[in-house]
N, C-alpha and C positions, 0 to 999 in steps of 0.2 A: 881268744876273743868269746866274749859273751853268747854273740850270735852261733858261733863254732860249735859251743860248749851245750847250751839247748839243740843239737840238730842233733851231736850225740848222747845227750840224754835221751832223746825222743828215740833215739833208732835203738838204743842199749837195751831199751824197753819194747821193743820192734814194736809200734805207735804208729800209724799216718798223725800228720798233722791233726785231722779231723779229732781223732781217738783222741789226742795228748790236750788239744783244747778242749774238751769237752770235760776232763777230768781235770782242767784248771777251771774251767770255768770262762772263757776267753773264745773269741771267735778264731776262725781257722784259719780268717786273713791279718788278723795283728798276730798271732807266730808267725804267721808266713812272712812279718816286715821285722820280726824279730830276726827271725834263722837267716833274713836275709840279710840283716845289718844295716835296712829303712830306720827301723825306729831301734831304742830300749826297752827295755822293761823298767818300768817306774820302782821303787823298792816296795812300796803293795804288792804289784807285780810277782817280783823274786821273793820274797816272804812267804809268797801263793804257794808257788812252786813248792820252794824248801819244804812247807808245810805237810802239805796233799800226798807229794811224791816220796817223802824220808830226804832230800837232797842236801848233802852242806853248802851251805853256804858261799862263805869262803873259795870252795870250788867253781862252784858257778859262778862269781865273782871276779876271781882271777884265775882259778887254773889250779891252784895250790891246794894241794890231799889227796883226799877220793871222793870219786862223786857220791855216794850213799852215807850216809851216817849209818854209824852200828845199831841194831836190832834188838831188842831182849825178844826172848822167845814170845812171851804174849802178844808184842807189839807181829812176829811173824803172824802166830797163830790167829790175830786179829784180820791180818790183810786176807788172811788165805781164806778165812772162812766168808771175810765180805763178799771174794771174790767168786765164790761159789754160787753166792745167791745170784750173780747173776751169769751162767752157763747156761746152759742148757740139762734138764734133767738124765737125758740119755748120757752125758759127759762120764768119764770111766771116773775119773777125780771124786764127784759129786755123789755118784755109787758108789765109792766103797768108803767117804767118811760117812754118807748118810747109814750106812753095815755098820760100819764101827760106833755111831752114836747110841745106836740100838742093842750093843754087847749088853749083856750083863757078866758081874766078876768073873764068874766062871770062864766064859767065853772070850773075857779078855785075859786070862790066864792062857788059855790054850793057845791064842792068836803072838802072845809074847814068845811060848817055847817057838813058836812057827817059825818066826821072825825073827830069832836065836842062832836056829838053827839054818836058815837062809845065809844072812850076816857072815856064821861062821864060815859058810860054804862057798861066799863069795871071797873073803878072806885068804883063804888058800890058794884060789884060783889067782889072786894076785901076786900071792909070795913065790906063785911056779913060773909066772911070764918073767 
C-alpha cells in the first residue's frame, strides 16, 4: 500500500516526518495522514514526491520496480553539491570538497596518484579475505 511505501521511502532516507515534509513542501500532519493511510496523496503530490526525491512513480504507486530512479553522474554530483551548502562548515565532507575545489592541475595529479595507491591497497586487502 502506498502509505507503507511512503514510510519506507522516508525511513530509507533517514528523515523524520518533518524533514521529509519540508523536502516536498507539505505539512508534517499531511505526511502523517499519508503514512497512516488516513488519506492518500493526489496525483500532484505523487508527482512532486517523485520529482523532488528521484523516486520511481511506478514503485510508489504499485510497489513494482525499484524505489529510486537511476541517476547520472551529473545528477549525483548536483545533489551532493546542493547537500554541501546545507551542512556546517566544519563537516568533513564540506572541508574535503572545498579543499579539492581549490586544487590546481599539479595538485590534482598528486591527489590522483595517492587515491589510486589507496584503492590498490584496499583491493589487495579485499582479495586476502
